[in-house]
Backbone as ProteinMPNN parsed JSONL, in Angstrom:
{"seq_chain_A": "MPTIHTDNPGPCPRREESAPWVQEHGNAWLAAIVESSDDAIVSKDLDGVVTSWNPAAERIFGYTAEEMIGQSIARIIPADQLEEEKLILSRVRSGQRIEHFQTVRQRKDGSHVYLSISVSPVRDASGTIIGASKIARDITSQHDGERIRGLLAAIVESSDDAIISKDLNGTITSWNHAAQRLYDRVATRTSWVSYEKET", "coords_chain_A": {"N_chain_A": [[0.845, -1.187, 0.0], [0.556, 2.271, -0.821], [2.451, 4.927, 0.733], [0.872, 7.403, 2.663], [0.99, 10.804, 2.415], [0.655, 13.628, 4.39], [-0.013, 16.861, 5.863], [1.442, 16.247, 8.207], [-0.548, 15.093, 10.118], [-0.485, 13.336, 12.204], [-1.015, 10.33, 14.202], [-4.045, 8.431, 13.747], [-6.704, 9.283, 15.904], [-8.153, 7.98, 19.04], [-11.618, 6.967, 19.303], [-13.074, 8.668, 21.061], [-11.617, 10.943, 20.897], [-11.856, 11.825, 18.361], [-13.459, 13.822, 17.072], [-12.422, 16.598, 17.382], [-9.953, 16.127, 16.13], [-10.661, 15.378, 13.516], [-11.826, 17.751, 12.644], [-9.597, 19.401, 12.534], [-7.676, 18.047, 10.97], [-8.98, 16.519, 9.089], [-9.7, 17.141, 6.346], [-7.185, 17.272, 5.059], [-6.298, 14.665, 5.457], [-8.243, 13.119, 4.079], [-7.882, 14.145, 1.514], [-5.298, 13.252, 1.0], [-5.694, 10.496, 0.923], [-7.296, 10.256, -1.379], [-5.496, 11.23, -3.295], [-3.469, 9.303, -3.24], [-4.664, 6.951, -3.973], [-5.069, 3.882, -5.816], [-7.189, 3.623, -7.449], [-9.21, 5.342, -9.856], [-10.516, 8.39, -8.87], [-13.054, 10.526, -9.198], [-14.862, 13.561, -9.45], [-17.909, 15.186, -10.358], [-20.223, 17.679, -11.613], [-23.85, 18.054, -11.7], [-24.343, 18.332, -14.342], [-22.495, 16.839, -15.543], [-19.959, 17.878, -15.705], [-16.539, 17.806, -15.066], [-15.113, 18.112, -11.848], [-13.119, 17.351, -10.134], [-10.103, 15.352, -10.272], [-8.154, 12.691, -9.846], [-4.649, 11.539, -9.408], [-4.605, 8.775, -10.132], [-6.686, 8.632, -11.958], [-5.557, 10.097, -13.987], [-3.516, 8.318, -14.761], [-4.988, 6.079, -15.621], [-6.746, 6.995, -17.636], [-5.247, 8.716, -19.193], [-5.497, 11.442, -19.474], [-4.577, 14.588, -18.082], [-5.245, 16.285, -14.945], [-5.548, 18.988, -15.449], [-6.388, 18.932, -18.078], [-8.89, 17.787, -17.868], [-10.543, 18.85, -15.769], [-13.275, 20.96, -15.574], [-14.169, 20.198, -18.02], [-16.492, 18.206, -19.959], [-17.507, 15.026, -18.73], [-18.131, 13.334, -20.703], [-16.111, 13.217, -22.455], [-14.509, 10.987, -22.025], [-16.147, 8.908, -22.589], [-17.302, 6.348, -24.641], [-19.07, 6.755, -27.743], [-21.285, 5.055, -28.005], [-21.991, 4.636, -25.414], [-23.077, 6.825, -24.211], [-25.751, 7.206, -23.476], [-25.881, 5.631, -21.242], [-24.436, 7.145, -19.364], [-26.188, 9.296, -19.037], [-28.271, 7.994, -17.735], [-26.987, 7.267, -15.359], [-26.473, 9.817, -14.195], [-29.104, 10.634, -13.858], [-29.988, 8.847, -11.909], [-28.302, 9.557, -9.827], [-29.216, 12.188, -9.3], [-31.619, 11.583, -8.117], [-30.772, 10.656, -5.743], [-29.697, 8.114, -5.545], [-27.287, 5.468, -5.119], [-24.744, 3.85, -7.035], [-23.391, 0.743, -7.299], [-20.406, -0.966, -7.968], [-20.554, -1.235, -10.813], [-20.052, -2.541, -13.958], [-18.389, -1.388, -16.803], [-17.346, 0.291, -19.855], [-14.824, 2.601, -20.817], [-13.14, 5.293, -22.565], [-9.765, 5.863, -23.354], [-7.344, 8.552, -23.627], [-5.772, 7.988, -25.853], [-7.517, 6.688, -27.466], [-7.97, 3.992, -27.039], [-9.808, 1.373, -25.356], [-10.864, 1.038, -21.951], [-11.675, -1.201, -19.416], [-13.873, -1.064, -16.698], [-14.751, -1.198, -13.202], [-17.211, 0.442, -11.583], [-18.228, 2.658, -9.017], [-20.69, 4.905, -7.963], [-21.611, 7.827, -6.225], [-23.935, 10.152, -4.781], [-23.101, 13.622, -4.287], [-23.415, 15.894, -1.693], [-24.28, 19.216, -0.537], [-23.78, 21.432, 2.319], [-26.362, 21.791, 3.179], [-27.617, 19.503, 2.464], [-28.449, 19.245, -0.108], [-28.261, 17.71, -3.265], [-25.483, 18.093, -5.25], [-23.768, 17.075, -7.08], [-21.723, 14.32, -8.235], [-19.664, 11.666, -7.061], [-17.182, 9.485, -8.257], [-15.762, 6.302, -8.17], [-13.468, 4.428, -9.826], [-12.312, 1.351, -10.853], [-9.732, -0.2, -12.618], [-10.305, -2.905, -14.598], [-9.349, -4.105, -16.807], [-7.315, -6.013, -17.39], [-8.328, -8.298, -16.136], [-10.703, -8.609, -17.578], [-9.664, -9.024, -20.179], [-8.288, -11.404, -19.733], [-10.416, -13.178, -19.218], [-11.673, -13.073, -21.681], [-9.725, -14.194, -23.351], [-9.535, -16.762, -22.243], [-12.094, -17.687, -22.858], [-11.939, -17.66, -25.656], [-9.915, -19.583, -26.118], [-11.186, -21.818, -25.052], [-13.273, -22.086, -26.885], [-11.823, -22.702, -29.189], [-10.729, -25.187, -28.492], [-13.085, -26.712, -28.19], [-14.11, -26.678, -30.773], [-12.256, -27.968, -32.254], [-11.068, -30.439, -34.598], [-9.486, -32.393, -33.675], [-8.953, -34.776, -31.082], [-8.889, -33.574, -27.861], [-7.677, -33.876, -24.732], [-7.447, -33.539, -21.231], [-5.772, -34.335, -18.141], [-5.32, -34.926, -14.609], [-2.509, -35.342, -12.285], [-3.042, -37.774, -11.193], [-4.149, -39.206, -13.156], [-6.801, -38.734, -13.636], [-9.432, -37.713, -15.68], [-9.863, -34.379, -16.666], [-10.795, -32.666, -18.601], [-12.5, -32.905, -21.793], [-12.96, -32.881, -25.066], [-15.353, -32.295, -27.831], [-14.45, -33.633, -30.099], [-12.95, -35.706, -28.982], [-14.988, -37.085, -27.766], [-16.398, -37.979, -30.006], [-14.437, -39.586, -31.171], [-13.89, -41.608, -29.277], [-16.404, -42.343, -28.644], [-17.681, -41.84, -26.229], [-19.282, -40.24, -23.474], [-18.354, -37.224, -21.77], [-17.381, -38.127, -19.014], [-16.056, -39.346, -15.915], [-16.687, -42.002, -15.478], [-17.158, -42.971, -18.061], [-14.617, -42.772, -19.159], [-13.13, -44.561, -17.589], [-14.503, -46.841, -18.274], [-13.782, -47.003, -20.988], [-11.016, -47.436, -20.765], [-10.989, -49.974, -19.56], [-12.159, -51.488, -21.553], [-10.235, -51.409, -23.509]], "CA_chain_A": [[0.0, 0.0, 0.0], [1.406, 3.455, -0.879], [2.5, 5.788, 1.91], [0.025, 8.583, 2.567], [1.664, 11.981, 2.915], [-0.22, 14.75, 4.735], [0.708, 17.886, 6.613], [1.751, 15.668, 9.5], [-1.689, 15.115, 11.02], [-0.261, 12.452, 13.33], [-1.778, 9.083, 14.177], [-5.485, 8.545, 13.877], [-7.001, 9.265, 17.334], [-9.209, 7.114, 19.535], [-12.93, 7.472, 18.932], [-13.508, 9.778, 21.899], [-10.831, 12.124, 20.566], [-11.853, 11.959, 16.912], [-14.129, 15.008, 16.531], [-11.495, 17.714, 17.172], [-8.907, 15.731, 15.175], [-11.234, 15.442, 12.178], [-11.996, 19.159, 12.29], [-8.303, 20.017, 12.265], [-6.859, 17.359, 9.974], [-9.787, 15.637, 8.241], [-9.619, 17.437, 4.912], [-5.864, 16.885, 4.565], [-6.245, 13.207, 5.474], [-9.062, 12.623, 2.985], [-7.229, 14.527, 0.26], [-4.147, 12.37, 0.814], [-6.215, 9.187, 0.519], [-7.708, 10.379, -2.776], [-4.317, 11.412, -4.134], [-2.623, 8.104, -3.256], [-5.454, 5.782, -4.348], [-4.807, 3.226, -7.099], [-8.425, 3.733, -8.226], [-9.57, 6.685, -10.309], [-11.553, 9.038, -8.074], [-13.443, 11.68, -10.007], [-16.142, 14.177, -9.109], [-18.512, 15.969, -11.45], [-21.484, 18.29, -11.22], [-25.014, 17.345, -12.227], [-24.319, 18.436, -15.796], [-21.437, 15.963, -16.027], [-18.696, 18.607, -15.839], [-15.571, 17.29, -14.102], [-14.669, 19.086, -10.852], [-11.853, 16.864, -9.565], [-9.535, 14.275, -11.11], [-6.955, 12.346, -9.077], [-3.541, 10.991, -10.211], [-4.938, 7.469, -10.716], [-7.491, 8.909, -13.15], [-4.595, 10.495, -15.022], [-2.829, 7.116, -15.253], [-5.91, 5.15, -16.271], [-7.38, 7.56, -18.832], [-4.264, 9.419, -20.017], [-5.718, 12.886, -19.416], [-4.179, 15.231, -16.832], [-6.315, 17.017, -14.264], [-5.729, 20.26, -16.155], [-7.121, 18.673, -19.314], [-10.241, 17.294, -17.628], [-11.367, 19.681, -14.886], [-14.004, 21.963, -16.336], [-14.635, 19.584, -19.257], [-17.533, 17.203, -19.799], [-17.06, 13.651, -18.533], [-18.397, 12.625, -21.965], [-14.846, 13.117, -23.18], [-13.939, 9.641, -21.869], [-17.213, 7.928, -22.763], [-17.54, 5.995, -26.042], [-20.334, 7.291, -28.263], [-22.397, 4.131, -27.779], [-22.238, 4.534, -23.97], [-23.514, 8.124, -23.691], [-27.047, 7.053, -22.812], [-25.583, 5.063, -19.924], [-24.062, 8.248, -18.482], [-27.418, 10.042, -18.718], [-28.995, 7.196, -16.743], [-26.249, 7.394, -14.099], [-26.741, 11.147, -13.629], [-30.503, 10.649, -13.437], [-30.082, 8.121, -10.637], [-27.626, 10.382, -8.821], [-30.115, 13.291, -8.958], [-32.67, 11.062, -7.233], [-30.157, 10.248, -4.482], [-29.306, 6.707, -5.561], [-25.895, 5.054, -5.295], [-24.52, 2.772, -7.994], [-22.293, -0.034, -6.741], [-19.65, -1.967, -8.734], [-21.142, -1.331, -12.145], [-18.987, -2.785, -14.934], [-18.622, -0.672, -18.041], [-16.138, 0.572, -20.635], [-14.571, 4.005, -21.104], [-12.15, 5.486, -23.617], [-8.567, 6.6, -22.983], [-6.95, 9.654, -24.502], [-5.228, 7.452, -27.1], [-8.598, 6.047, -28.203], [-8.183, 2.607, -26.614], [-10.855, 1.189, -24.355], [-10.484, 0.521, -20.644], [-12.815, -1.805, -18.743], [-13.891, -0.526, -15.338], [-15.799, -1.431, -12.215], [-17.468, 1.805, -11.137], [-19.216, 2.971, -7.985], [-21.025, 6.327, -8.044], [-22.387, 8.288, -5.076], [-24.292, 11.578, -4.824], [-22.377, 14.568, -3.438], [-24.367, 16.865, -1.136], [-23.707, 20.376, 0.127], [-24.025, 21.483, 3.761], [-27.809, 21.75, 3.435], [-28.119, 18.207, 2.059], [-28.845, 19.269, -1.511], [-27.343, 16.998, -4.167], [-24.852, 19.055, -6.158], [-22.893, 16.39, -8.023], [-21.486, 12.892, -8.029], [-18.283, 11.19, -6.97], [-17.055, 8.2, -8.926], [-14.558, 5.507, -7.954], [-13.376, 3.505, -10.961], [-11.189, 0.398, -10.79], [-9.373, -0.76, -13.921], [-10.396, -4.369, -14.629], [-9.05, -4.491, -18.182], [-6.55, -7.265, -17.407], [-9.262, -9.373, -15.797], [-11.61, -8.765, -18.725], [-8.913, -9.629, -21.282], [-8.016, -12.79, -19.365], [-11.636, -13.947, -19.416], [-11.914, -13.151, -23.123], [-8.767, -15.152, -23.912], [-9.942, -18.106, -21.813], [-13.261, -18.056, -23.654], [-11.487, -17.943, -27.016], [-9.219, -20.863, -26.113], [-12.175, -22.872, -24.845], [-13.992, -22.263, -28.15], [-10.915, -23.391, -30.111], [-10.653, -26.595, -28.068], [-14.354, -27.384, -28.446], [-14.379, -26.774, -32.214], [-11.168, -28.676, -32.918], [-11.338, -31.774, -35.127], [-8.601, -33.316, -32.964], [-9.315, -35.09, -29.707], [-8.064, -32.868, -26.876], [-8.033, -34.393, -23.416], [-6.494, -33.218, -20.166], [-5.957, -35.124, -16.936], [-4.445, -34.513, -13.518], [-1.369, -36.233, -12.064], [-3.543, -39.092, -10.8], [-4.729, -39.837, -14.332], [-8.238, -38.456, -13.718], [-9.761, -36.806, -16.768], [-10.394, -33.088, -16.229], [-11.536, -32.081, -19.725], [-12.69, -33.888, -22.869], [-13.704, -32.086, -26.041], [-16.319, -33.017, -28.659], [-13.743, -34.55, -30.992], [-12.622, -36.896, -28.186], [-16.232, -37.826, -27.586], [-16.685, -38.683, -31.267], [-13.411, -40.595, -31.416], [-14.015, -42.733, -28.339], [-17.826, -42.643, -28.477], [-17.986, -41.813, -24.803], [-19.628, -38.946, -22.903], [-17.222, -36.714, -20.979], [-17.503, -38.419, -17.592], [-15.002, -40.227, -15.424], [-17.137, -43.374, -15.666], [-16.959, -43.341, -19.465], [-13.183, -42.944, -19.419], [-12.744, -45.811, -16.968], [-15.061, -47.882, -19.115], [-12.97, -47.1, -22.198], [-9.737, -48.05, -20.412], [-11.196, -51.39, -19.311], [-12.469, -52.155, -22.801], [-9.063, -51.433, -24.361]], "C_chain_A": [[0.882, 1.239, 0.0], [1.363, 4.245, 0.414], [1.654, 7.014, 1.671], [0.754, 9.758, 3.199], [0.641, 13.081, 3.188], [0.631, 15.794, 5.425], [0.884, 17.446, 8.057], [0.573, 15.711, 10.473], [-1.511, 14.218, 12.229], [-1.137, 11.231, 13.249], [-3.264, 9.336, 14.326], [-5.873, 8.382, 15.35], [-8.021, 8.209, 17.706], [-10.545, 7.776, 19.28], [-13.337, 8.682, 19.749], [-12.753, 11.069, 21.6], [-11.012, 12.54, 19.114], [-12.443, 13.266, 16.414], [-13.183, 16.192, 16.354], [-10.418, 17.385, 16.14], [-9.415, 15.848, 13.752], [-11.386, 16.879, 11.727], [-10.673, 19.784, 11.871], [-7.585, 19.385, 11.085], [-7.662, 16.589, 8.918], [-9.631, 15.883, 6.757], [-8.285, 17.008, 4.321], [-5.753, 15.367, 4.475], [-7.02, 12.617, 4.299], [-8.432, 12.943, 1.632], [-6.05, 13.619, -0.033], [-4.587, 10.985, 0.372], [-6.604, 9.204, -0.955], [-6.49, 10.438, -3.69], [-3.498, 10.137, -4.273], [-3.362, 6.849, -3.695], [-5.003, 5.21, -5.687], [-6.033, 3.266, -8.004], [-8.629, 5.174, -8.671], [-10.697, 7.208, -9.425], [-11.84, 10.384, -8.724], [-14.743, 12.241, -9.451], [-16.605, 15.032, -10.276], [-19.796, 16.599, -10.942], [-22.637, 17.564, -11.915], [-25.178, 17.498, -13.736], [-23.216, 17.567, -16.403], [-20.111, 16.662, -16.25], [-17.759, 18.177, -14.71], [-15.111, 18.406, -13.163], [-13.431, 18.634, -10.098], [-11.442, 15.604, -10.301], [-8.21, 13.877, -10.477], [-5.853, 11.735, -9.953], [-3.842, 9.639, -10.833], [-5.807, 7.639, -11.956], [-6.588, 9.336, -14.3], [-3.92, 9.272, -15.627], [-3.758, 6.227, -16.071], [-6.417, 5.7, -17.604], [-6.409, 8.328, -19.735], [-4.438, 10.921, -20.074], [-5.233, 13.433, -18.078], [-5.394, 15.907, -16.207], [-6.602, 18.325, -14.988], [-6.534, 20.078, -17.437], [-8.58, 18.32, -19.066], [-11.108, 18.199, -16.769], [-11.972, 20.829, -15.688], [-14.536, 21.449, -17.656], [-15.715, 18.544, -18.956], [-16.923, 15.822, -19.625], [-17.282, 12.821, -19.795], [-17.135, 12.452, -22.789], [-14.248, 11.718, -23.106], [-14.982, 8.544, -22.085], [-17.386, 7.612, -24.246], [-18.931, 6.441, -26.481], [-21.515, 6.374, -27.957], [-22.718, 3.931, -26.302], [-22.797, 5.83, -23.383], [-24.863, 8.041, -22.987], [-26.874, 6.482, -21.41], [-25.241, 6.165, -18.936], [-25.273, 9.094, -18.105], [-28.22, 9.317, -17.637], [-28.321, 7.306, -15.375], [-26.551, 8.73, -13.43], [-28.182, 11.265, -13.145], [-30.677, 9.962, -12.093], [-29.412, 8.91, -9.515], [-28.535, 11.523, -8.369], [-31.212, 12.855, -8.002], [-32.105, 10.516, -5.927], [-29.701, 8.804, -4.426], [-27.797, 6.536, -5.713], [-25.844, 3.932, -6.329], [-23.264, 2.034, -7.555], [-21.715, -1.011, -7.765], [-20.308, -2.267, -10.088], [-20.021, -1.48, -13.16], [-19.334, -2.146, -16.269], [-17.296, -0.446, -18.76], [-16.047, 2.08, -20.868], [-13.42, 4.099, -22.103], [-10.977, 6.335, -23.125], [-8.284, 7.72, -23.991], [-6.448, 9.151, -25.844], [-6.278, 6.705, -27.928], [-8.868, 4.61, -27.811], [-9.237, 2.546, -25.519], [-10.273, 0.627, -23.059], [-11.751, 0.011, -19.974], [-12.738, -1.483, -17.258], [-15.01, -1.141, -14.503], [-16.004, -0.112, -11.494], [-18.493, 1.826, -10.009], [-19.431, 4.483, -8.004], [-21.919, 6.682, -6.862], [-22.756, 9.755, -5.26], [-23.391, 12.39, -3.896], [-23.372, 15.633, -2.995], [-23.634, 18.047, -0.526], [-24.111, 20.37, 1.594], [-25.51, 21.382, 4.103], [-28.426, 20.414, 3.048], [-28.576, 18.133, 0.611], [-27.803, 18.543, -2.363], [-26.796, 17.977, -5.195], [-23.948, 18.381, -7.195], [-22.761, 14.926, -7.693], [-20.001, 12.635, -7.879], [-18.241, 9.781, -7.533], [-15.722, 7.564, -8.555], [-14.534, 4.444, -9.041], [-12.127, 2.645, -10.833], [-10.965, -0.216, -12.17], [-9.396, -2.28, -13.852], [-10.097, -4.889, -16.033], [-8.313, -5.82, -18.25], [-7.442, -8.46, -17.117], [-10.193, -9.659, -16.972], [-10.906, -9.461, -19.883], [-8.605, -11.092, -21.003], [-9.226, -13.68, -19.586], [-11.936, -14.124, -20.899], [-10.993, -14.189, -23.766], [-9.13, -16.584, -23.519], [-11.151, -18.589, -22.612], [-12.889, -18.424, -25.078], [-10.8, -19.301, -27.091], [-10.192, -22.022, -25.927], [-12.944, -23.152, -26.133], [-13.134, -23.008, -29.162], [-10.848, -24.875, -29.783], [-11.932, -27.333, -28.458], [-14.604, -27.585, -29.932], [-13.299, -27.545, -32.969], [-11.625, -30.04, -33.453], [-10.458, -32.839, -34.47], [-9.125, -33.565, -31.56], [-8.341, -34.389, -28.77], [-8.566, -33.237, -25.499], [-6.993, -33.916, -22.417], [-6.804, -34.073, -18.947], [-4.998, -34.628, -15.873], [-3.346, -35.555, -13.313], [-1.78, -37.626, -11.599], [-4.186, -39.833, -11.974], [-6.218, -39.619, -14.483], [-8.499, -37.409, -14.799], [-10.367, -35.521, -16.203], [-11.078, -32.329, -17.356], [-11.482, -33.029, -20.912], [-13.533, -33.185, -23.919], [-14.597, -32.934, -26.929], [-15.634, -34.003, -29.604], [-13.344, -35.833, -30.258], [-13.857, -37.749, -27.984], [-16.585, -38.611, -28.842], [-15.715, -39.836, -31.486], [-13.618, -41.826, -30.551], [-15.464, -43.135, -28.078], [-18.202, -42.764, -27.004], [-18.342, -40.388, -24.387], [-18.509, -38.52, -21.971], [-17.472, -36.888, -19.491], [-16.382, -39.352, -17.191], [-15.387, -41.683, -15.666], [-16.875, -43.836, -17.092], [-15.497, -43.605, -19.746], [-12.69, -44.255, -18.818], [-13.245, -46.972, -17.801], [-14.235, -48.089, -20.377], [-11.662, -47.81, -21.899], [-9.885, -49.546, -20.229], [-11.415, -52.148, -20.63], [-11.226, -52.294, -23.68], [-7.905, -52.123, -23.666]], "O_chain_A": [[1.866, 1.282, 0.738], [0.352, 4.237, 1.116], [1.706, 7.607, 0.593], [1.097, 9.717, 4.38], [-0.151, 13.424, 2.311], [1.845, 15.635, 5.558], [0.53, 18.159, 8.995], [0.685, 16.306, 11.545], [-2.283, 14.307, 13.184], [-1.931, 11.103, 12.317], [-3.691, 10.313, 14.942], [-5.419, 7.436, 15.993], [-8.669, 7.614, 16.845], [-10.62, 8.986, 19.068], [-13.89, 9.635, 19.2], [-13.183, 12.153, 21.994], [-10.391, 13.506, 18.67], [-11.967, 13.79, 15.407], [-13.136, 16.756, 15.26], [-10.013, 18.251, 15.364], [-8.712, 16.349, 12.875], [-11.113, 17.205, 10.571], [-10.634, 20.605, 10.954], [-6.959, 20.083, 10.287], [-7.089, 16.067, 7.962], [-9.45, 14.941, 5.986], [-8.236, 16.451, 3.224], [-5.177, 14.841, 3.522], [-6.527, 11.727, 3.606], [-8.446, 12.118, 0.719], [-5.821, 13.251, -1.186], [-3.929, 10.361, -0.461], [-6.28, 8.276, -1.697], [-6.452, 9.781, -4.73], [-2.892, 9.909, -5.319], [-2.755, 5.782, -3.784], [-4.605, 5.952, -6.585], [-5.932, 2.976, -9.197], [-8.268, 6.111, -7.959], [-11.716, 6.539, -9.254], [-10.978, 11.261, -8.787], [-15.622, 11.489, -9.032], [-15.805, 15.531, -11.067], [-20.39, 16.129, -9.972], [-22.425, 16.583, -12.627], [-26.049, 16.87, -14.337], [-23.022, 17.555, -17.619], [-19.226, 16.115, -16.908], [-18.142, 18.184, -13.54], [-14.763, 19.5, -13.607], [-12.756, 19.457, -9.48], [-12.266, 14.887, -10.868], [-7.239, 14.63, -10.552], [-6.097, 11.443, -11.124], [-3.392, 9.363, -11.945], [-5.678, 6.869, -12.908], [-6.828, 8.975, -15.452], [-3.763, 9.181, -16.845], [-3.354, 5.684, -17.099], [-6.509, 4.965, -18.587], [-6.707, 8.566, -20.905], [-3.608, 11.614, -20.663], [-5.455, 12.806, -17.042], [-6.43, 16.079, -16.849], [-7.758, 18.725, -15.125], [-7.28, 20.973, -17.836], [-9.424, 18.522, -19.939], [-12.308, 18.305, -17.021], [-11.271, 21.564, -16.383], [-15.268, 22.155, -18.349], [-15.829, 18.065, -17.828], [-15.942, 15.481, -20.286], [-16.703, 11.746, -19.949], [-17.092, 11.639, -23.712], [-13.549, 11.3, -24.029], [-14.722, 7.377, -21.794], [-17.599, 8.528, -25.04], [-19.857, 6.493, -25.672], [-22.617, 6.848, -27.682], [-23.61, 3.154, -25.962], [-22.972, 5.922, -22.169], [-25.088, 8.741, -22.0], [-27.633, 6.814, -20.5], [-25.698, 6.135, -17.793], [-25.372, 9.559, -16.97], [-28.777, 9.947, -16.738], [-28.997, 7.426, -14.354], [-26.849, 8.776, -12.236], [-28.45, 11.92, -12.137], [-31.424, 10.436, -11.238], [-29.901, 8.927, -8.385], [-28.619, 11.8, -7.173], [-31.682, 13.641, -7.18], [-32.843, 9.981, -5.099], [-29.349, 8.314, -3.352], [-27.123, 7.348, -6.347], [-26.795, 3.163, -6.473], [-22.194, 2.632, -7.45], [-22.453, -1.796, -8.361], [-20.57, -3.42, -10.432], [-19.129, -0.634, -13.221], [-20.429, -2.335, -16.798], [-16.253, -0.934, -18.326], [-17.057, 2.748, -21.087], [-12.802, 3.09, -22.441], [-11.179, 7.403, -22.547], [-8.904, 7.807, -25.051], [-6.664, 9.799, -26.869], [-5.957, 6.151, -28.979], [-9.892, 4.05, -28.204], [-9.517, 3.539, -24.847], [-9.32, -0.152, -23.072], [-12.776, 0.694, -19.961], [-11.684, -1.609, -16.635], [-16.056, -1.542, -15.014], [-15.081, 0.403, -10.864], [-19.491, 1.106, -10.042], [-18.471, 5.25, -8.056], [-22.854, 5.954, -6.531], [-21.981, 10.521, -5.832], [-22.97, 11.903, -2.847], [-24.086, 16.206, -3.817], [-22.505, 17.909, -0.053], [-24.719, 19.409, 2.065], [-25.871, 20.939, 5.193], [-29.617, 20.196, 3.27], [-29.036, 17.088, 0.152], [-26.601, 18.747, -2.191], [-27.557, 18.614, -5.924], [-23.424, 19.047, -8.088], [-23.578, 14.359, -6.968], [-19.178, 13.31, -8.498], [-19.153, 8.983, -7.311], [-14.677, 8.213, -8.618], [-15.468, 3.652, -9.164], [-11.017, 3.163, -10.719], [-11.904, -0.693, -12.807], [-8.6, -2.882, -13.131], [-10.534, -5.978, -16.406], [-8.646, -6.669, -19.077], [-7.334, -9.503, -17.764], [-10.437, -10.816, -17.313], [-11.461, -10.37, -20.499], [-8.651, -11.926, -21.907], [-9.096, -14.801, -20.078], [-12.394, -15.183, -21.328], [-11.423, -14.967, -24.618], [-9.049, -17.503, -24.334], [-11.225, -19.757, -22.995], [-13.435, -19.368, -25.65], [-11.058, -20.083, -28.006], [-10.051, -23.072, -26.555], [-13.236, -24.306, -26.446], [-13.638, -23.846, -29.91], [-10.902, -25.721, -30.676], [-11.877, -28.441, -28.991], [-15.244, -28.562, -30.32], [-13.409, -27.753, -34.177], [-12.459, -30.709, -32.843], [-10.656, -34.036, -34.68], [-9.676, -32.665, -30.925], [-7.128, -34.577, -28.864], [-9.71, -32.961, -25.137], [-5.799, -33.891, -22.718], [-7.945, -34.485, -18.737], [-3.99, -33.991, -16.178], [-3.254, -36.527, -14.062], [-0.968, -38.551, -11.606], [-4.701, -40.94, -11.815], [-6.851, -40.229, -15.345], [-7.865, -36.354, -14.825], [-11.27, -35.566, -15.368], [-11.873, -31.428, -17.088], [-10.567, -33.842, -21.039], [-14.711, -32.919, -23.682], [-14.608, -34.159, -26.804], [-16.166, -35.078, -29.879], [-13.392, -36.92, -30.834], [-13.792, -38.978, -28.023], [-17.016, -39.761, -28.765], [-16.104, -40.918, -31.925], [-13.532, -42.955, -31.035], [-15.735, -44.122, -27.393], [-18.936, -43.665, -26.599], [-17.76, -39.432, -24.899], [-17.791, -39.366, -21.437], [-17.742, -35.918, -18.783], [-15.824, -40.064, -18.025], [-14.539, -42.506, -16.012], [-16.424, -44.96, -17.311], [-15.156, -44.536, -20.476], [-11.923, -44.982, -19.45], [-12.536, -47.955, -18.017], [-14.011, -49.225, -20.793], [-11.231, -48.676, -22.661], [-9.035, -50.317, -20.675], [-10.941, -53.27, -20.811], [-11.162, -53.2, -24.511], [-6.822, -52.239, -24.239]]}, "name": "protein", "num_of_chains": 1, "seq": "MPTIHTDNPGPCPRREESAPWVQEHGNAWLAAIVESSDDAIVSKDLDGVVTSWNPAAERIFGYTAEEMIGQSIARIIPADQLEEEKLILSRVRSGQRIEHFQTVRQRKDGSHVYLSISVSPVRDASGTIIGASKIARDITSQHDGERIRGLLAAIVESSDDAIISKDLNGTITSWNHAAQRLYDRVATRTSWVSYEKET"}
């Protein structure tokens, strides 16, 4: 976990001491958490205009804070996802939170990044909703891994060659359609044992 640098607020106090500590150091502590987070943390107003943009957002999307603050969040949204953003803002206006919503956004270089997003309403001192805060985690590697596994599984299943895998004890762990045709057995341990006995 990265070290959090603040204006030396000192150790977090016990609960009974927390109120004065939060008043004195809370903003610096929270700002340091946002700045050091590995997740993109972004805030925007109810029109979708960006009001804050942390370093992780810079790394994930390729835009600096200077390039994004004051600009529409639509800048990082693919054209076919714009209706999704309207729905998110509509839910935020009604006070709803959105938890771990998986979606896709667009980097500065035009490539896509897959994200798990949580969105919360931001309220002013009177409780009026004035915007939204978004925490976005980059799950591109996970998404790509699942896509590759799916592709490999499709290749195995469509192969004309029998492809069989087994563990170190000789127990069958996978058996594709070509193997089933070749040995005329369903992909079960019983069928494999039966085949071995017959041969």
